[in-house]
N, CA and C atoms as a LAMMPS dump frame, in Angstrom:
ITEM: TIMESTEP
0
ITEM: NUMBER OF ATOMS
222
ITEM: BOX BOUNDS ff ff ff
-5.0000000000000000e+02 5.0000000000000000e+02
-5.0000000000000000e+02 5.0000000000000000e+02
-5.0000000000000000e+02 5.0000000000000000e+02
ITEM: ATOMS id mol type element x y z
1 1 1 N 220.855 -205.207 -439.326
2 1 2 C 220.054 -205.084 -440.518
3 1 3 C 220.584 -203.91 -441.342
4 2 1 N 220.709 -204.135 -442.625
5 2 2 C 221.174 -203.1 -443.541
6 2 3 C 219.948 -202.43 -444.148
7 3 1 N 219.916 -201.107 -444.077
8 3 2 C 218.83 -200.378 -444.718
9 3 3 C 219.417 -199.47 -445.786
10 4 1 N 218.651 -199.21 -446.808
11 4 2 C 219.135 -198.364 -447.887
12 4 3 C 219.909 -199.154 -448.926
13 5 1 N 220.453 -198.449 -449.881
14 5 2 C 221.199 -199.057 -450.982
15 5 3 C 222.696 -198.944 -450.729
16 6 1 N 223.376 -200.043 -450.886
17 6 2 C 224.838 -200.051 -450.757
18 6 3 C 225.426 -199.643 -452.102
19 7 1 N 226.016 -198.468 -452.167
20 7 2 C 226.575 -197.973 -453.425
21 7 3 C 228.101 -198.049 -453.462
22 8 1 N 228.722 -198.57 -452.392
23 8 2 C 230.175 -198.687 -452.329
24 8 3 C 230.557 -200.134 -452.63
25 9 1 N 231.269 -200.384 -453.739
26 9 2 C 231.638 -201.771 -454.064
27 9 3 C 232.696 -202.299 -453.102
28 10 1 N 232.721 -203.614 -452.89
29 10 2 C 233.772 -204.205 -452.055
30 10 3 C 235.116 -204.147 -452.774
31 11 1 N 236.18 -204.252 -452.006
32 11 2 C 237.541 -204.283 -452.547
33 11 3 C 238.132 -205.667 -452.323
34 12 1 N 238.825 -206.191 -453.315
35 12 2 C 239.518 -207.469 -453.197
36 12 3 C 240.99 -207.25 -453.517
37 13 1 N 241.866 -207.861 -452.705
38 13 2 C 243.308 -207.74 -452.898
39 13 3 C 243.914 -209.137 -452.944
40 14 1 N 244.661 -209.433 -454.004
41 14 2 C 245.406 -210.696 -454.074
42 14 3 C 246.68 -210.495 -453.269
43 15 1 N 246.865 -211.3 -452.224
44 15 2 C 248.005 -211.138 -451.321
45 15 3 C 249.158 -212.084 -451.627
46 16 1 N 248.916 -213.119 -452.421
47 16 2 C 249.975 -214.061 -452.785
48 16 3 C 249.531 -214.838 -454.008
49 17 1 N 250.491 -215.24 -454.818
50 17 2 C 250.199 -216.014 -456.016
51 17 3 C 251.428 -216.78 -456.444
52 18 1 N 251.306 -217.536 -457.529
53 18 2 C 252.453 -218.316 -457.995
54 18 3 C 253.591 -217.395 -458.433
55 19 1 N 254.826 -217.823 -458.252
56 19 2 C 255.961 -217.003 -458.676
57 19 3 C 255.943 -216.788 -460.186
58 20 1 N 256.37 -215.638 -460.622
59 20 2 C 256.444 -215.324 -462.046
60 20 3 C 257.396 -216.292 -462.74
61 21 1 N 256.908 -216.884 -463.815
62 21 2 C 257.742 -217.763 -464.62
63 21 3 C 257.983 -219.144 -464.034
64 22 1 N 257.38 -219.436 -462.882
65 22 2 C 257.597 -220.744 -462.258
66 22 3 C 256.788 -221.807 -462.996
67 23 1 N 257.435 -222.851 -463.479
68 23 2 C 256.685 -223.924 -464.146
69 23 3 C 255.939 -224.746 -463.108
70 24 1 N 254.649 -224.802 -463.235
71 24 2 C 253.843 -225.548 -462.277
72 24 3 C 252.52 -225.923 -462.922
73 25 1 N 251.919 -226.981 -462.444
74 25 2 C 250.591 -227.317 -462.933
75 25 3 C 249.533 -226.927 -461.901
76 26 1 N 249.958 -226.267 -460.831
77 26 2 C 249.036 -225.743 -459.824
78 26 3 C 249.26 -224.244 -459.671
79 27 1 N 248.182 -223.512 -459.508
80 27 2 C 248.279 -222.069 -459.272
81 27 3 C 247.485 -221.746 -458.02
82 28 1 N 248.184 -221.351 -456.948
83 28 2 C 247.515 -221.027 -455.69
84 28 3 C 247.571 -219.523 -455.46
85 29 1 N 246.419 -218.976 -455.145
86 29 2 C 246.292 -217.554 -454.868
87 29 3 C 245.704 -217.364 -453.479
88 30 1 N 246.217 -216.375 -452.756
89 30 2 C 245.65 -215.971 -451.471
90 30 3 C 245.093 -214.564 -451.654
91 31 1 N 243.99 -214.277 -451.004
92 31 2 C 243.354 -212.976 -451.189
93 31 3 C 242.539 -212.62 -449.957
94 32 1 N 242.19 -211.354 -449.877
95 32 2 C 241.36 -210.845 -448.795
96 32 3 C 240.492 -209.745 -449.372
97 33 1 N 239.562 -209.259 -448.578
98 33 2 C 238.692 -208.208 -449.068
99 33 3 C 238.162 -207.347 -447.942
100 34 1 N 237.604 -206.216 -448.329
101 34 2 C 236.956 -205.316 -447.382
102 34 3 C 235.659 -204.818 -448.004
103 35 1 N 234.744 -204.447 -447.137
104 35 2 C 233.473 -203.887 -447.564
105 35 3 C 232.982 -202.947 -446.481
106 36 1 N 232.301 -201.908 -446.874
107 36 2 C 231.839 -200.933 -445.898
108 36 3 C 230.692 -201.444 -445.028
109 37 1 N 230.001 -202.507 -445.443
110 37 2 C 228.864 -203.017 -444.673
111 37 3 C 229.026 -204.449 -444.178
112 38 1 N 229.99 -205.18 -444.713
113 38 2 C 230.158 -206.589 -444.365
114 38 3 C 231.532 -206.806 -443.746
115 39 1 N 231.551 -207.505 -442.616
116 39 2 C 232.824 -207.833 -441.962
117 39 3 C 233.618 -208.794 -442.851
118 40 1 N 234.96 -208.746 -442.794
119 40 2 C 235.774 -209.628 -443.639
120 40 3 C 235.373 -211.107 -443.541
121 41 1 N 235.027 -211.577 -442.35
122 41 2 C 234.651 -212.989 -442.19
123 41 3 C 233.357 -213.319 -442.924
124 42 1 N 232.555 -212.325 -443.233
125 42 2 C 231.282 -212.56 -443.905
126 42 3 C 231.326 -212.386 -445.408
127 43 1 N 232.479 -211.997 -445.945
128 43 2 C 232.589 -211.811 -447.391
129 43 3 C 232.606 -213.142 -448.119
130 44 1 N 231.987 -213.179 -449.282
131 44 2 C 231.994 -214.359 -450.142
132 44 3 C 232.716 -213.992 -451.43
133 45 1 N 233.546 -214.916 -451.927
134 45 2 C 234.356 -214.66 -453.11
135 45 3 C 234.008 -215.639 -454.218
136 46 1 N 234.281 -215.225 -455.456
137 46 2 C 234.192 -216.096 -456.619
138 46 3 C 235.505 -215.972 -457.375
139 47 1 N 235.974 -217.082 -457.952
140 47 2 C 237.255 -217.103 -458.662
141 47 3 C 237.07 -217.654 -460.071
142 48 1 N 237.948 -217.205 -460.949
143 48 2 C 238.081 -217.775 -462.3
144 48 3 C 239.496 -217.481 -462.767
145 49 1 N 239.991 -218.264 -463.712
146 49 2 C 241.358 -218.093 -464.207
147 49 3 C 241.339 -217.983 -465.721
148 50 1 N 241.916 -216.901 -466.231
149 50 2 C 242.089 -216.69 -467.67
150 50 3 C 240.812 -216.935 -468.475
151 51 1 N 239.735 -216.29 -468.074
152 51 2 C 238.481 -216.378 -468.799
153 51 3 C 237.796 -215.023 -468.743
154 52 1 N 237.049 -214.718 -469.761
155 52 2 C 236.246 -213.499 -469.753
156 52 3 C 234.765 -213.826 -469.64
157 53 1 N 234.438 -215.111 -469.492
158 53 2 C 233.058 -215.561 -469.404
159 53 3 C 232.571 -215.466 -467.954
160 54 1 N 231.571 -214.641 -467.708
161 54 2 C 231.022 -214.476 -466.357
162 54 3 C 230.555 -215.806 -465.763
163 55 1 N 230.126 -216.744 -466.603
164 55 2 C 229.633 -218.036 -466.129
165 55 3 C 230.742 -218.902 -465.546
166 56 1 N 232.007 -218.546 -465.79
167 56 2 C 233.134 -219.338 -465.292
168 56 3 C 233.498 -219.03 -463.849
169 57 1 N 232.9 -217.991 -463.244
170 57 2 C 233.153 -217.711 -461.834
171 57 3 C 232.55 -218.816 -460.973
172 58 1 N 233.335 -219.301 -459.994
173 58 2 C 232.869 -220.319 -459.056
174 58 3 C 233.162 -219.847 -457.636
175 59 1 N 232.321 -220.227 -456.668
176 59 2 C 232.604 -219.859 -455.275
177 59 3 C 233.977 -220.382 -454.851
178 60 1 N 234.714 -219.581 -454.075
179 60 2 C 236.027 -220.004 -453.605
180 60 3 C 236.364 -219.3 -452.303
181 61 1 N 237.375 -219.818 -451.627
182 61 2 C 237.877 -219.234 -450.384
183 61 3 C 239.392 -219.126 -450.495
184 62 1 N 239.972 -218.259 -449.681
185 62 2 C 241.418 -218.059 -449.701
186 62 3 C 242.101 -218.972 -448.694
187 63 1 N 243.192 -219.621 -449.106
188 63 2 C 243.778 -219.643 -450.443
189 63 3 C 242.989 -220.565 -451.367
190 64 1 N 243.083 -220.287 -452.656
191 64 2 C 242.392 -221.096 -453.664
192 64 3 C 243.417 -221.605 -454.667
193 65 1 N 243.352 -222.898 -454.975
194 65 2 C 244.282 -223.51 -455.925
195 65 3 C 243.533 -223.929 -457.177
196 66 1 N 244.069 -223.526 -458.311
197 66 2 C 243.559 -223.978 -459.6
198 66 3 C 244.418 -225.162 -460.025
199 67 1 N 243.856 -226.378 -460.068
200 67 2 C 244.646 -227.535 -460.491
201 67 3 C 244.805 -227.542 -462.011
202 68 1 N 245.86 -228.175 -462.472
203 68 2 C 246.109 -228.319 -463.91
204 68 3 C 246.111 -226.983 -464.626
205 69 1 N 246.605 -225.966 -463.972
206 69 2 C 246.647 -224.638 -464.591
207 69 3 C 247.825 -224.568 -465.549
208 70 1 N 247.522 -224.291 -466.782
209 70 2 C 248.562 -224.113 -467.79
210 70 3 C 248.879 -222.618 -467.81
211 71 1 N 249.733 -222.202 -466.871
212 71 2 C 250.004 -220.785 -466.709
213 71 3 C 251.028 -220.288 -467.709
214 72 1 N 250.679 -219.245 -468.449
215 72 2 C 251.682 -218.636 -469.316
216 72 3 C 252.67 -217.846 -468.467
217 73 1 N 253.842 -217.604 -468.99
218 73 2 C 254.818 -216.768 -468.3
219 73 3 C 254.283 -215.345 -468.298
220 74 1 N 254.2 -214.753 -467.121
221 74 2 C 253.638 -213.397 -467.012
222 74 3 C 254.665 -212.45 -466.486
């Protein structure tokens, strides 16, 4: 049981992604995270691609693939 207020935000790290400049219609990302109160297996993630709209976040797990991704060269 967790008591008190958790004031330490979790950390998320992208561990793999599509190659830079690779032409593809799929974008797969692998990621992991840490939290001071939650074990890695208990973390829940949300993903979005090239959006600033908070409503575009959807539940996801690693690895996550965005189909039909029109990826710009980065």
